[in-house]
C-alpha positions as CSV (number, residue, x, y, z in Angstrom):
1,M,118.9,98.6,101.2
2,N,118.0,98.6,104.8
3,V,116.4,95.3,105.9
4,R,114.7,94.7,109.3
5,I,113.3,91.5,110.7
6,V,109.8,92.2,112.0
7,D,106.9,90.2,113.4
8,F,104.0,90.9,111.1
9,P,100.5,90.5,112.8
10,E,97.8,88.4,111.3
11,T,95.8,90.7,109.0
12,K,92.4,90.1,107.6
13,I,91.9,91.6,104.1
14,A,89.2,92.0,101.5
15,A,90.9,90.7,98.4
16,I,90.5,90.3,94.7
17,E,92.4,87.6,92.9
18,H,94.2,88.4,89.6
19,C,95.1,85.5,87.4
20,G,96.6,86.3,84.0
21,S,98.7,88.8,82.3
22,P,100.4,91.5,84.5
23,D,99.2,93.9,81.9
24,A,95.7,93.4,83.1
25,E,96.4,94.0,86.8
26,H,95.1,97.5,86.6
27,Q,91.7,96.3,85.6
28,T,91.6,93.9,88.5
29,A,92.8,96.6,91.0
30,R,90.1,98.9,89.6
31,R,87.4,96.5,90.7
32,L,88.9,96.5,94.2
33,I,88.8,100.3,94.2
34,E,85.2,100.3,93.2
35,W,84.4,97.9,96.0
36,R,86.3,100.2,98.5
37,I,84.3,103.2,97.4
38,A,81.0,101.3,97.5
39,N,81.8,100.0,101.1
40,R,83.4,103.2,102.4
41,V,86.8,101.6,103.0
42,P,89.3,104.6,102.4
43,P,93.0,103.9,102.0
44,E,93.7,106.5,104.7
45,R,92.2,104.1,107.3
46,H,92.7,100.7,105.7
47,R,96.1,99.5,104.5
48,T,96.4,98.2,100.9
49,F,98.3,95.0,100.1
50,G,99.5,92.9,97.2
51,I,100.3,89.2,97.6
52,H,102.5,88.0,94.8
53,Y,102.3,84.3,94.2
54,T,104.4,84.3,91.0
55,D,107.4,86.3,89.6
56,P,106.2,88.1,86.4
57,R,109.8,87.9,85.1
58,T,109.8,84.1,85.0
59,T,106.1,83.1,84.9
60,P,104.2,82.9,81.6
61,P,101.6,85.7,81.6
62,E,98.7,83.2,81.6
63,R,100.0,81.7,84.9
64,H,100.7,85.0,86.7
65,R,98.9,85.3,90.0
66,V,98.6,88.1,92.5
67,D,95.9,89.2,95.1
68,F,95.2,92.8,95.8
69,G,93.6,93.5,99.1
70,V,92.6,96.0,101.7
71,E,92.7,95.6,105.5
72,F,89.2,94.8,106.5
73,E,87.8,93.1,109.7
74,S,84.1,92.7,108.8
75,E,82.3,90.0,106.9
76,I,82.3,90.3,103.1
77,P,79.0,89.3,101.5
78,P,78.9,88.1,97.9
79,N,79.4,91.1,95.6
80,P,79.6,91.9,91.9
81,H,83.3,93.0,92.2
82,G,84.5,89.5,93.2
83,V,86.0,90.6,96.5
84,I,86.5,87.9,99.1
85,A,87.9,87.5,102.6
86,K,91.5,86.3,103.0
87,V,94.2,86.5,105.7
88,I,97.8,87.4,105.6
89,P,99.2,85.2,108.4
90,A,101.2,86.4,111.3
91,G,104.9,85.6,111.3
92,R,108.5,86.7,111.0
93,C,109.3,88.7,107.9
94,A,112.2,90.5,106.3
95,L,111.0,94.1,105.6
96,A,112.6,96.6,103.2
97,R,111.1,99.8,101.9
98,H,110.9,100.6,98.1
99,L,110.6,104.2,96.9
100,G,109.4,105.0,93.5
101,S,107.4,103.1,90.8
102,R,105.6,100.0,91.6
103,E,105.8,98.7,88.1
104,F,109.2,97.0,88.7
105,N,110.1,96.7,92.3
106,T,113.9,96.5,92.4
107,T,113.8,96.3,96.2
108,A,111.8,93.0,96.0
109,V,114.3,91.5,93.6
110,E,117.3,92.5,95.7
111,L,115.6,91.3,98.9
112,F,114.9,87.9,97.4
113,E,118.0,87.4,95.1
114,V,120.7,89.1,97.1
115,W,119.8,89.6,100.7
116,L,118.1,86.2,101.3
117,P,120.9,84.0,100.1
118,Q,123.4,86.0,102.2
119,S,121.2,86.2,105.3
120,G,121.1,82.6,106.4
121,E,117.3,82.9,106.7
122,Q,114.8,80.5,105.2
123,L,111.5,81.2,103.5
124,R,108.3,80.1,105.1
125,D,105.2,78.9,103.3
126,F,103.7,82.2,102.2
127,P,104.6,84.4,99.3
128,M,106.2,87.8,99.3
129,F,103.7,90.6,99.9
130,F,103.7,94.3,99.6
131,H,102.1,97.0,101.7
132,Y,101.3,99.9,99.4
133,V,101.9,102.7,101.9
134,N,100.4,105.5,99.8
135,V,97.8,104.9,97.1
136,G,95.4,106.9,95.0
137,P,95.3,109.0,91.9
138,S,97.1,111.9,93.4
139,V,100.3,109.9,94.2
140,K,102.9,110.5,91.6
141,E,105.1,107.5,90.5
142,H,108.3,109.0,92.1
143,E,106.4,109.5,95.4
144,M,105.2,105.9,95.8
145,V,106.2,104.1,99.0
146,T,106.0,100.3,99.2
147,D,107.0,98.1,102.1
148,V,108.2,94.7,100.8
149,Y,107.7,91.7,103.2
150,L,109.5,88.4,102.7
151,P,108.0,85.8,105.1
152,L,110.7,83.9,107.0
153,R,110.7,80.8,109.3
């Protein structure tokens, strides 16, 4: 695994919050996709993110929490999809790239459980987040590219 330390810039996103079973994440993400289509926010011009507040391996399904978002600078009026404005804060991050399925991100696990304890780095007060580099119905599972960011002090 290749890990780099980067300075991630503050990024405003249009986000949808998912609270509950990881099995229902697809339904939540679908609402964000519908909002993207209705507001002409294509993935080719607006990066897609996931902010993971809990670890689905250790968190009871009813307490699982993740935000799905898309880079978006404009105001977000109330909408039937439940999309709201949020910010991914600027700061130092460990960055590693994951290739393949997003269902179980082995790179995220290795970054947190192996690299972090050996690195001498400390976490800052923001959860791990993912940049889904390529998204859409035409992206096959083995072609998926995900950048994993671990916020550091």
